[in-house]
C-alpha positions in Angstrom: 8.7 -132.7 33.8 8.9 -136.2 35.4 7.9 -137.1 39.0 10.3 -138.6 41.5 10.1 -139.9 45.0 13.4 -139.4 46.9 14.4 -141.0 50.2 17.4 -139.7 52.1 18.6 -141.6 55.2 21.4 -141.0 57.6 22.6 -142.4 60.9 21.7 -140.6 64.2 25.3 -139.6 64.8 25.4 -137.9 61.3 22.1 -136.1 61.6 22.4 -132.8 59.7 19.7 -131.2 61.8 22.0 -131.5 64.8 24.9 -129.8 63.0 24.6 -126.0 63.6 26.5 -125.3 60.4 25.1 -127.9 58.0 21.4 -127.6 59.1 20.8 -124.0 57.8 22.7 -124.9 54.6 20.6 -127.8 53.8 17.4 -126.0 54.7 18.4 -123.2 52.3 19.2 -125.9 49.6 15.6 -127.1 50.0 14.2 -123.6 49.2 12.0 -123.2 46.2 14.3 -120.7 44.7 17.4 -122.9 45.0 15.6 -126.0 43.6 14.5 -124.0 40.6 18.2 -123.4 39.9 18.5 -127.2 39.4 15.4 -127.3 37.3 13.6 -129.0 40.2 10.2 -128.3 41.7 9.6 -129.6 45.2 6.0 -130.9 45.5 6.3 -132.1 49.1 8.7 -133.0 51.8 8.6 -134.6 55.2 10.9 -136.1 57.7 9.8 -139.2 59.6 10.2 -138.2 63.3 12.9 -140.1 65.1 13.8 -142.2 61.9 16.4 -139.9 60.4 14.6 -140.3 57.1 13.6 -137.5 54.7 11.2 -138.0 51.8 10.7 -135.6 49.0 8.4 -135.5 46.0 10.1 -133.8 43.2 9.5 -132.8 39.6 12.5 -132.6 37.3 13.6 -133.2 33.8 15.3 -136.6 34.6 16.8 -138.6 37.4 20.3 -137.1 36.8 18.9 -133.6 37.5 17.4 -134.9 40.8 20.6 -136.7 41.7 22.6 -133.4 41.2 20.1 -131.6 43.4 20.3 -134.2 46.1 24.1 -134.3 46.2 24.5 -132.3 49.5 22.4 -134.9 51.2 24.4 -137.8 49.8 27.3 -136.4 52.0 25.4 -137.1 55.1 23.9 -140.5 54.1 22.1 -142.5 51.4 19.9 -141.0 48.7 17.5 -143.2 46.7 15.8 -141.6 43.7 12.7 -143.4 42.3 10.7 -142.5 39.2 7.1 -142.1 40.2 3.6 -141.3 38.9 0.5 -139.6 40.3 -2.2 -142.1 41.3 -4.5 -140.8 38.5 -2.0 -141.8 35.9 -1.4 -145.2 37.4 -5.1 -145.9 37.3 -5.3 -144.6 33.7 -2.6 -146.9 32.5 -4.0 -149.8 34.5 -0.7 -150.7 36.4 1.7 -149.4 38.9 
């Protein structure tokens, strides 16, 4: 499993949390059980208050798996998937 940092951004007028139909669907999509169907493990998630930006720390087989999992969020805004490493591994290899 590889580690990924994902950033999703949307404009205030397209905020999924304000949509009474989309909000529960996206919340359900982020459930542990659903993520496992995509081969994804969610290690952490947070929304920056007032910034309409979601960050996820995910484990998955590859970037394509993560992109498939994030597809519902791409409908509301941008999705950036970045390969990442834990700090301990970065120190062990001596470079970011």
